[in-house]
C-alpha positions in Angstrom: -3.4 -7.1 2.5 -2.0 -5.7 5.7 -4.7 -3.2 6.4 -8.2 -2.5 5.0 -10.5 0.6 5.4 -12.0 0.7 8.9 -9.0 -1.0 10.5 -7.1 1.3 12.8 -4.2 -1.1 13.4 -0.7 0.5 13.0 1.0 -1.9 10.5 4.4 -0.2 10.3 5.9 -2.8 12.6 4.7 -5.6 10.2 6.6 -4.2 7.3 10.1 -5.7 6.8 11.7 -2.7 5.2 10.6 0.9 4.9 10.8 3.3 2.0 13.3 6.1 2.0 10.5 8.7 1.9 7.5 7.3 3.6 4.0 8.7 3.2 2.8 10.8 6.1 1.6 8.4 9.0 -2.0 7.3 9.1 -2.9 9.0 5.8 -3.8 5.7 4.2 -7.0 3.7 4.6 -5.4 0.5 3.3 -1.9 -1.0 3.0 -1.3 -3.7 0.4 1.6 -5.9 -0.7 1.6 -6.4 -4.4 3.8 -8.7 -6.5 7.0 -7.3 -8.1 5.4 -7.8 -11.5 2.6 -5.2 -10.7 2.1 -2.4 -13.1 0.3 -0.2 -10.5 1.3 3.5 -10.2 0.5 6.3 -7.8 -3.0 7.5 -8.6 -4.2 4.2 -10.0 -7.6 2.8 -8.9 -7.4 -0.7 -7.3 -10.3 -2.9 -6.4 -9.7 -5.1 -3.4 -12.1 -7.1 -1.3 -15.1 -5.0 -2.4 -13.3 -1.6 -1.8 -12.3 0.9 -4.5 -8.9 2.3 -3.5 -6.6 4.9 -5.0 -2.9 4.3 -4.6 -1.3 7.3 -2.8 2.2 5.9 -2.4 4.1 2.9 -3.8 7.5 1.8 -2.5 9.6 -1.4 -2.9 10.3 -3.9 0.0 13.3 -6.2 0.0 14.0 -9.6 1.4 16.9 -10.4 3.7 19.5 -10.6 0.9 18.5 -7.3 -0.7 16.4 -8.8 -3.5 13.1 -7.0 -4.4 10.3 -8.9 -2.7 7.1 -6.8 -3.0 5.7 -3.4 -3.7 4.1 -1.8 -0.6 1.1 0.2 -1.7 -0.5 2.7 0.6 -4.1 3.5 -0.6 -7.0 5.7 0.3 -10.7 5.0 -0.4 -11.5 6.4 -3.8 -14.0 9.2 -3.8 -17.4 8.2 -5.1 -18.3 9.6 -8.5 -21.4 11.8 -8.4 
């Protein structure tokens, strides 16, 4: 995890590579790095550290030789069901 809900830290400088079409800045509540084997998609609900998050953007990150390293997931707190 790079950022959790309630954390106002700008994590963009901590991310090694950026997506071609990044999500609008500060729209997310959480930023996660998931393994390349993840099956997550935009709109999926992800439970992390007691938070229920909805993926709003997923983009690949690459290592220094151009190999896929992680999936960067930007997520928002999921709305509570009523």
